[in-house]
C-alpha positions as CSV (number, residue, x, y, z in Angstrom):
1,M,-31.9,266.4,67.0
2,A,-28.7,266.0,64.9
3,V,-27.5,262.7,63.5
4,K,-23.8,261.9,63.9
5,I,-21.5,259.2,62.5
6,S,-18.3,258.7,64.6
7,G,-19.1,261.9,66.4
8,V,-19.4,263.9,63.1
9,P,-22.8,265.5,62.3
10,V,-24.2,264.3,59.0
11,I,-27.7,265.7,59.5
12,D,-28.0,268.9,61.6
13,D,-30.8,270.0,63.8
14,T,-32.6,271.6,60.8
15,K,-32.5,268.3,58.9
16,K,-29.9,269.6,56.5
17,L,-27.2,267.2,55.2
18,T,-23.7,268.3,56.3
19,N,-20.2,267.0,56.2
20,I,-21.0,264.6,53.4
21,T,-18.4,264.4,50.6
22,S,-18.9,261.0,49.0
23,M,-22.0,261.6,47.0
24,D,-22.7,263.4,43.7
25,G,-24.9,266.5,43.7
26,E,-25.7,268.9,46.6
27,Y,-29.0,268.6,48.5
28,T,-30.4,271.1,51.0
29,I,-33.1,270.0,53.5
30,F,-33.6,266.9,51.4
31,H,-34.5,268.9,48.3
32,P,-32.1,269.5,45.4
33,T,-30.5,272.9,45.0
34,I,-31.7,274.4,41.7
35,T,-28.9,275.5,39.3
36,N,-30.0,278.1,36.8
37,I,-28.6,277.5,33.3
38,S,-26.5,280.4,32.1
39,N,-26.7,282.1,28.7
40,S,-24.0,279.7,27.5
41,Y,-26.8,277.1,27.4
42,A,-24.5,274.5,28.9
43,L,-26.1,271.7,31.0
44,D,-24.0,270.5,34.0
45,L,-25.1,267.0,34.5
46,S,-23.4,266.7,37.8
47,K,-26.2,269.0,39.2
48,P,-29.4,267.2,40.3
49,M,-31.8,270.0,39.3
50,L,-31.5,272.6,36.5
51,K,-33.8,275.4,35.5
52,R,-34.0,277.6,32.4
53,V,-36.3,280.4,31.4
54,M,-35.7,280.7,27.7
55,G,-34.8,284.1,26.1
56,G,-34.9,282.9,22.5
57,N,-34.4,279.8,20.5
58,E,-31.6,278.0,22.3
59,A,-29.2,275.2,21.4
60,Y,-28.0,273.3,24.5
61,T,-24.8,271.5,25.2
62,Y,-23.8,269.3,28.1
63,G,-20.9,268.3,30.3
64,S,-20.0,266.3,33.4
65,A,-21.9,263.2,32.3
66,A,-21.0,260.0,34.2
67,A,-22.7,256.6,34.3
68,G,-25.7,256.7,36.7
69,R,-26.0,260.4,37.0
70,T,-29.6,261.7,36.8
71,T,-30.6,265.3,36.3
72,V,-34.0,267.0,36.1
73,M,-34.4,270.2,34.1
74,M,-37.3,272.6,34.5
75,L,-37.7,274.4,31.2
76,D,-40.0,277.5,30.6
77,R,-40.4,278.3,26.9
78,T,-42.2,281.5,28.0
79,A,-45.3,283.1,26.3
80,S,-43.1,283.7,23.2
81,G,-42.9,279.9,22.6
82,Y,-39.2,279.6,22.0
83,T,-37.8,276.3,20.7
84,P,-34.9,274.3,22.4
85,S,-32.5,272.0,20.5
86,W,-30.2,269.3,21.8
87,P,-26.9,267.7,20.9
88,G,-27.1,264.3,19.1
89,N,-25.8,262.3,22.1
90,I,-29.0,263.2,24.0
91,S,-31.6,260.7,22.9
92,F,-35.3,261.2,23.6
93,Q,-37.6,258.2,23.6
94,S,-39.8,260.1,21.3
95,A,-39.3,263.6,19.9
96,P,-41.2,266.1,22.2
97,A,-43.6,268.4,20.4
98,W,-42.2,271.5,22.1
99,A,-44.8,273.8,20.6
100,S,-47.6,272.0,22.3
101,N,-46.7,273.1,25.8
102,R,-45.0,276.0,27.5
103,Y,-43.5,274.3,30.6
104,W,-41.4,271.1,30.4
105,V,-39.9,268.8,33.0
106,I,-37.0,266.9,31.3
107,T,-35.1,264.0,33.0
108,F,-31.6,263.1,31.8
109,V,-30.1,259.7,32.7
110,C,-26.4,259.1,31.9
111,F,-25.5,255.7,30.6
112,G,-21.9,256.7,30.5
113,N,-19.9,259.9,29.9
114,V,-21.2,260.2,26.4
115,S,-24.7,258.6,26.0
116,V,-27.6,260.4,27.7
117,F,-31.2,259.3,27.5
118,A,-34.0,261.8,28.2
119,T,-37.7,262.0,28.7
120,A,-39.8,265.2,28.6
121,V,-43.3,265.9,30.0
122,G,-45.1,269.1,29.0
123,Y,-47.5,271.3,30.9
124,N,-49.4,274.5,29.9
125,T,-49.7,276.0,33.4
126,T,-47.6,275.6,36.5
127,P,-49.3,273.8,39.5
128,S,-51.8,275.8,41.6
129,S,-51.8,278.7,39.2
130,S,-55.3,279.9,38.2
131,L,-57.5,282.9,37.4
132,S,-61.3,282.5,37.8
133,N,-64.0,283.8,35.5
134,F,-66.6,286.3,36.8
135,S,-70.4,286.6,36.5
136,L,-72.4,289.6,35.4
137,G,-75.7,288.0,36.0
138,A,-77.0,290.8,38.2
139,W,-76.0,293.5,35.8
140,D,-79.1,295.1,34.0
141,P,-77.8,297.2,31.2
142,S,-81.3,298.0,29.9
143,Q,-82.3,301.3,31.5
144,S,-84.8,304.1,30.7
145,S,-85.7,307.5,32.2
146,Y,-87.8,310.6,31.6
147,G,-88.8,313.8,33.3
148,S,-87.7,317.4,33.8
149,G,-84.3,318.6,34.8
150,T,-81.7,316.2,33.4
151,P,-83.1,312.7,33.0
152,W,-80.3,310.1,32.7
153,A,-79.7,306.4,32.5
154,H,-76.5,304.5,32.5
155,A,-74.8,301.1,32.7
156,H,-71.1,300.7,33.4
157,L,-68.4,298.2,34.5
158,Q,-65.4,299.3,36.5
159,F,-62.2,297.2,36.8
160,L,-59.4,297.5,39.4
161,H,-56.5,295.2,40.1
162,D,-56.5,294.5,43.9
163,S,-53.1,293.0,44.3
164,A,-53.3,292.9,48.1
165,N,-56.1,290.4,47.8
166,N,-55.0,288.5,44.7
167,R,-58.0,289.5,42.6
168,V,-59.5,291.9,40.1
169,N,-62.5,293.8,41.4
170,I,-65.3,294.2,38.9
171,T,-68.0,296.7,40.0
172,H,-71.1,296.6,37.7
173,S,-73.5,299.4,38.0
174,H,-76.8,300.3,36.4
175,G,-79.6,302.8,37.0
176,N,-81.5,305.9,36.0
177,S,-82.7,309.2,37.4
178,R,-86.0,307.8,38.5
179,T,-85.0,304.7,40.5
180,G,-81.3,305.5,41.3
181,T,-78.2,303.4,40.8
182,V,-77.6,299.8,41.8
183,A,-73.9,298.7,42.1
184,N,-72.4,295.3,43.0
185,T,-68.9,294.1,43.0
186,V,-67.8,290.6,41.9
187,Y,-64.2,289.2,41.7
188,A,-61.9,287.5,39.3
189,N,-59.7,285.7,41.9
190,Y,-56.2,284.3,41.2
191,T,-53.9,281.9,43.0
192,G,-50.2,281.1,42.4
193,L,-49.5,284.0,40.1
194,T,-46.3,285.8,40.9
195,G,-44.1,288.4,39.1
196,I,-47.2,290.0,37.6
197,T,-46.2,292.6,35.0
198,S,-49.5,293.4,33.4
199,V,-53.2,293.3,34.3
200,Q,-55.4,294.5,31.4
201,V,-59.1,294.4,30.3
202,Q,-61.0,294.6,27.0
203,Y,-64.6,294.6,25.9
204,N,-65.7,293.0,22.6
205,I,-68.8,294.0,20.8
206,A,-70.5,293.7,17.4
207,S,-71.5,297.3,17.3
208,Q,-72.3,300.3,19.6
209,S,-73.8,303.7,18.9
210,C,-75.4,306.8,20.4
211,S,-78.3,308.4,18.6
212,G,-80.6,311.4,19.1
213,S,-79.5,314.3,21.2
214,E,-76.5,314.7,23.6
215,C,-74.2,312.2,22.0
216,Q,-71.2,314.5,22.6
217,T,-68.6,313.4,25.3
218,G,-70.2,313.7,28.7
219,G,-73.8,313.9,27.4
220,A,-76.2,316.6,28.5
221,P,-74.6,319.5,30.4
222,G,-76.3,318.6,33.6
223,Y,-75.5,314.9,33.6
224,S,-73.0,313.8,36.3
225,S,-74.3,310.5,37.7
226,G,-71.9,307.6,37.5
227,G,-68.9,309.9,36.9
228,G,-70.4,311.8,34.0
229,N,-68.7,309.5,31.5
230,G,-69.7,308.3,28.1
231,P,-72.1,308.2,26.3
232,L,-69.8,305.5,24.9
233,P,-66.6,304.0,26.1
234,T,-65.0,305.4,22.9
235,N,-65.8,308.9,24.1
236,D,-63.6,308.2,27.1
237,G,-60.8,306.8,24.9
238,Y,-61.6,303.1,25.2
239,N,-62.0,301.2,21.9
240,P,-63.4,297.7,21.6
241,S,-61.1,294.7,21.3
242,T,-58.3,296.7,22.8
243,Y,-56.6,295.9,26.1
244,Y,-56.3,298.7,28.8
245,S,-54.5,298.5,32.1
246,C,-56.6,298.3,35.3
247,A,-53.7,299.0,37.6
248,S,-55.8,302.0,38.6
249,S,-59.6,302.2,38.2
250,L,-60.8,301.6,34.6
251,K,-64.4,302.2,33.6
252,F,-66.4,301.2,30.5
253,H,-69.4,303.5,30.5
254,W,-72.6,303.6,28.5
255,S,-75.0,306.5,29.2
256,A,-77.9,308.6,27.9
257,S,-79.1,312.0,29.1
258,V,-81.2,314.9,28.0
259,D,-82.3,318.3,29.3
260,S,-84.7,321.0,28.3
261,G,-82.5,322.0,25.4
262,S,-82.3,318.6,23.9
263,G,-84.0,318.4,20.5
264,N,-84.6,314.7,20.6
265,D,-84.5,311.6,22.8
266,S,-81.2,310.0,23.6
267,H,-80.4,306.4,23.1
268,T,-77.1,304.6,23.6
269,Q,-76.6,300.9,22.8
270,A,-74.0,298.2,22.5
271,N,-74.6,294.8,20.9
272,F,-72.4,291.9,21.9
273,N,-71.4,289.0,19.7
274,G,-72.4,285.5,20.6
275,F,-70.2,284.6,23.6
276,S,-67.2,282.3,23.0
277,N,-63.8,281.8,24.6
278,T,-62.1,283.4,21.7
279,D,-64.5,286.4,21.6
280,P,-65.9,286.9,25.1
281,H,-67.8,290.0,25.9
282,F,-65.3,291.0,28.6
283,R,-61.9,289.6,29.1
284,I,-59.1,290.2,31.8
285,K,-55.6,289.3,30.9
286,I,-52.8,288.8,33.5
287,V,-49.2,288.4,32.4
288,C,-46.9,286.9,35.1
289,T,-44.0,284.6,35.7
290,Q,-46.3,281.5,35.3
291,G,-47.6,282.6,31.9
292,T,-50.6,284.5,30.5
293,F,-54.0,283.9,32.2
294,Y,-57.5,285.0,31.1
295,S,-60.8,285.6,32.9
296,T,-64.0,286.1,30.9
297,S,-67.6,287.0,31.3
298,Q,-70.7,287.5,29.1
299,A,-73.4,290.2,29.3
300,D,-76.7,291.2,28.0
301,D,-76.8,293.9,25.3
302,V,-76.7,297.5,26.5
303,S,-79.6,299.8,25.8
304,V,-80.0,303.0,27.8
305,F,-82.6,305.6,26.8
306,C,-83.9,309.0,28.0
307,N,-86.6,311.4,26.9
308,Y,-87.5,314.8,28.2
309,G,-91.0,315.4,29.5
310,P,-93.7,314.0,31.8
311,S,-94.3,310.8,30.0
312,A,-92.0,307.8,29.4
313,G,-90.8,307.1,25.9
314,I,-90.0,303.7,24.5
315,N,-86.5,302.3,24.8
316,P,-85.8,300.9,21.3
317,G,-83.5,298.2,22.7
318,S,-85.6,297.0,25.7
319,N,-86.9,293.4,25.6
């Protein structure tokens, strides 16, 4: 129901202010209209709410100051960490440490048409923006096999950005030619991430190697389980500590395989460093409007082993 004064609507049926000319600023549905600051870097202090996504180090000016006017500015320094600077007539209670935060909410209060006092509060993420870590507790990358034909063993992780469900799907698989393959899917879920421009994954190891027979790309000629990849991720073009897109399916694959023509056993291994946030075993990176977000997980060392013949050999990396 509209509100009228002397028969003139001042609040319409949608609760929007209308026909009001005796107040500074423009409000829509009781929230301020956001004015984006142009590349001239000029702050219009007659506007109640300003916003700027920085494109470099920027020096701001201001105009339209008048006693009592109050303006809030939302400032995004972006992942590049640009630095703002201000005219001398804008006085901060204490100098903000701009480098300490990406996002800033700055309030300007005009004590006249010249003097402006300001406060700034910094944040590292925008509200309700998050990316969860993921668990590989059910992944068993220590696998062995033997027998005739083409014995094989493998362990792999497959990543896929599932934008429709706001998550990255991580399918971890392990198995061998004697017991088959076990596969499970876990998720790195995100909320509040918009304008996503990149979703990438990396693995970080201390070392990895393939020894014995069938260390060429693809392994033994008869090996095809799990996609026939490996024996190392590097054979498939994926180097450690390097980010790769998972916009389409991305697989890090470790495998071992032999056949009747193999001269020796086959052993593929990967040793991870001690887990830390700066050197996780696996890491997802999402770049979006809200910033850069990471999801991490740790894993047991990889050791997959095969030997040809009727008796099981010894996996050098098994516990």
